[in-house]
C-alpha positions, 0 to 999 in steps of 0.5 A: 455513235460512240462518245469521246472518252479521256482519262484526266492527267496529272499535267492537266491539273492547276495549282488547286488540284483541278483540271485547268479550264483551258483542257476543256477546249483541247478535249473538244477538239479531240472529241470533234476530230474523233466524232468525225472518224466516227461519222467516216469523215476522217479530218485527215482525209479532208486535208488531203482534199485540200479542205480545212476547217478552222474554229470561228469561235468556242465557248464553255460553261463549267458546271462542276470540277474534273480531277486528275484520274477522273474518266469523262465521256464527251459527247458531240452533237451538230447543232447547225450545219449548212455546208459552209458553217458547222456548229457543234455542241459538246456535253462532258460527264463524269463517267463514274457518276454521270454528272454533267460537268461542262458544255460548250460549243464550237462554231467552224467554216470550211476553207479551201486555198483559203477561200470558204467553200460549200461542202455540198459543192466541193465534196458531197460525200462529206456533205451527205455524212454530215447531214446524215449525223444531223438526222440520227 
């Protein structure tokens, strides 16, 4: 599976000239949408079916710094999935050096009409795609 690639932008830096910590969460979100698209689960398509997947929690551990113009690779992996909840792991690496810069995770559920749903019952297609991604 392809890894999400991001070039660090100047506007993402803080007063110290490094990427501000809040941007890693944005990168996770972009990588998650990219990951789902790679699986064939377009988030837009999910929303068109009335399914949303809000973030329940997110954590991030900073191991090194990213600077303006660095290119990072964000690998996304499913840690847990049961049809109702989804937990993802993120590993952010410096593309040039291969060094791990950051690791994190996010937890999500699935809702339809503001009620928790089981994807297995509501969308077997999406459910199977998530299951297949675990096995890869």
